[in-house]
DOLO-275765 format. One record per residue: x, y, z of N, C-alpha, C in turn; residue in one letter. Coordinates in pm, whole numbers, plus 50000, padded with zeros to 5 digits. Layout:
# DOLO-275765
    n.px    n.py    n.pz   ca.px   ca.py   ca.pz    c.px    c.py    c.pz   code
       X       Y       Z       X       Y       Z       X       Y       Z      a
...
END
This chain:
# DOLO-275765
    n.px    n.py    n.pz   ca.px   ca.py   ca.pz    c.px    c.py    c.pz   code
   50667   48922   48804   50613   49043   48955   50527   49144   48879      m
   50395   49192   48988   50324   49230   48987   50300   49361   48998      r
   50173   49486   48993   50196   49549   48985   50074   49602   49118      l
   50117   49670   49235   50029   49692   49288   50021   49827   49362      s
   49868   49862   49344   49854   50063   49329   49807   50035   49414      a
   49752   50162   49497   49692   50184   49558   49639   50370   49581      v
   49525   50347   49589   49391   50517   49586   49361   50521   49681      r
   49460   50677   49747   49451   50698   49879   49329   50869   49846      i
   49272   50835   49929   49166   50963   49944   49107   51057   50082      a
   49115   51141   50076   49039   51201   50215   48927   51161   50297      d
   48799   51173   50344   48704   51173   50335   48586   51245   50243      s
   48634   51315   50173   48537   51369   50121   48631   51319   49916      k
   48679   51209   49925   48658   51164   49827   48804   51208   49727      g
   48888   51358   49833   48975   51412   49731   49131   51329   49755      a
   49196   51265   49619   49333   51241   49617   49418   51354   49770      a
   49546   51213   49849   49592   51215   49941   49751   51267   49894      l
   49754   51373   49821   49878   51367   49772   49994   51396   49852      r
   50159   51356   49755   50281   51394   49862   50306   51309   49970      g
   50265   51230   50008   50255   51164   50064   50393   51076   50070      l
   50502   51032   50182   50564   50924   50181   50507   50798   50221      t
   50554   50639   50174   50455   50520   50229   50507   50429   50186      l
   50548   50324   50333   50605   50222   50300   50466   50094   50397      n
   50538   50049   50343   50391   49892   50310   50489   49738   50369      g
   50402   49662   50456   50408   49537   50449   50344   49448   50388      v
   50330   49375   50347   50247   49249   50300   50279   49120   50337      f
   50145   49114   50384   50151   48944   50488   50041   48878   50411      d
   50098   48702   50454   50021   48603   50422   49943   48553   50519      r
   49856   48608   50585   49766   48561   50692   49724   48432   50712      p
   49768   48317   50642   49760   48170   50639   49890   48134   50674      a
   49959   48180   50612   50105   48145   50643   50201   48261   50730      t
   50347   48227   50763   50416   48298   50824   50543   48347   50664      e
   50513   48309   50589   50586   48269   50437   50509   48385   50404      q
   50656   48486   50320   50585   48575   50222   50615   48677   50225      g
   50610   48735   50346   50640   48891   50388   50737   48953   50357      r
   50659   49039   50297   50698   49178   50201   50755   49303   50255      l
   50819   49360   50297   50817   49527   50275   50819   49557   50149      a
   50835   49661   50151   50791   49790   49942   50747   49898   50000      r
   50847   49948   49937   50821   50152   49923   50724   50193   49815      a
   50650   50291   49875   50529   50283   49754   50572   50418   49662      f
   50573   50443   49531   50607   50565   49434   50432   50631   49401      t
   50439   50734   49450   50325   50814   49412   50315   50877   49227      e
   50227   50773   49126   50263   50754   49034   50136   50883   48932      t
   50050   50858   49018   49917   50996   48973   49903   51027   49130      r
   49835   51152   49073   49728   51241   49204   49696   51115   49335      p
   49723   51083   49404   49645   51057   49514   49689   50875   49494      g
   49792   50758   49423   49796   50678   49344   49930   50641   49380      v
   49980   50526   49433   50112   50478   49507   50107   50326   49431      y
   50233   50318   49383   50241   50193   49349   50381   50141   49391      d
   50383   49958   49392   50501   49919   49407   50477   49802   49346      t
   50544   49720   49331   50581   49592   49204   50592   49486   49405      t
   50514   49351   49371   50547   49244   49408   50540   49122   49378      v
   50592   48993   49355   50568   48876   49352   50437   48838   49254      p
   50402   48776   49165   50265   48746   49100   50251   48590   49180      d
   50208   48586   49310   50138   48525   49429   50011   48522   49457      v
   49956   48414   49378   49793   48472   49461   49777   48365   49574      p
   49651   48482   49576   49592   48446   49724   49589   48593   49854      g
   49540   48532   49872   49478   48705   50024   49626   48674   50095      v
   49648   48815   50084   49787   48942   50143   49688   49050   50236      w
   49799   49059   50341   49725   49216   50461   49799   49283   50387      d
   49772   49440   50430   49855   49521   50348   49876   49606   50473      l
   49998   49665   50518   50008   49784   50641   50078   49882   50608      a
   49980   49976   50620   50013   50146   50532   50120   50215   50660      l
   50249   50203   50605   50275   50375   50739   50317   50440   50645      k
   50363   50573   50695   50369   50725   50612   50338   50830   50670      g
   50343   50954   50576   50339   51068   50638   50395   51223   50506      q
   50247   51277   50506   50238   51373   50445   50359   51452   50430      d
   50483   51553   50332   50561   51667   50396   50535   51787   50508      a
   50413   51757   50574   50443   51829   50725   50494   51727   50839      s
   50423   51626   50807   50506   51529   50956   50398   51446   50945      g
   50255   51508   50862   50170   51388   50994   50117   51260   50890      e
   50136   51177   51061   50154   51055   50955   50017   51022   50932      p
   50036   50906   50862   49923   50804   50762   49939   50655   50835      f
   49839   50566   50891   49881   50506   50843   49764   50393   50829      d
   49728   50255   50792   49601   50175   50686   49606   50081   50683      s
   49537   49951   50712   49531   49847   50691   49400   49802   50554      q
   49433   49705   50469   49381   49630   50435   49405   49496   50378      a
   49340   49454   50382   49295   49256   50291   49259   49252   50151      r
   49342   49228   50050   49334   49178   49922   49335   49037   49907      m
   49312   49039   49789   49302   48865   49721   49355   48903   49545      t
   49436   48830   49554   49455   48862   49411   49408   48705   49348      w
   49534   48733   49243   49431   48588   49161   49501   48573   48999      r
END
């Protein structure tokens, strides 16, 4: 397993803390390997989860909310080696 961490900041670079986050990892080249994961805040604005150690290109769709219920959505493409 590999640790996957995302850093989330506002437009001024300040850490966004206290989010409840869930993500879905997809491989754009295949329909195999879809992973749904919950993320845990381990440092201010840094959220971690574990995923299988499978190299390649992955897309991550994050959804969540802050303590007041304000929604958070983000997408990113990552390459693991």
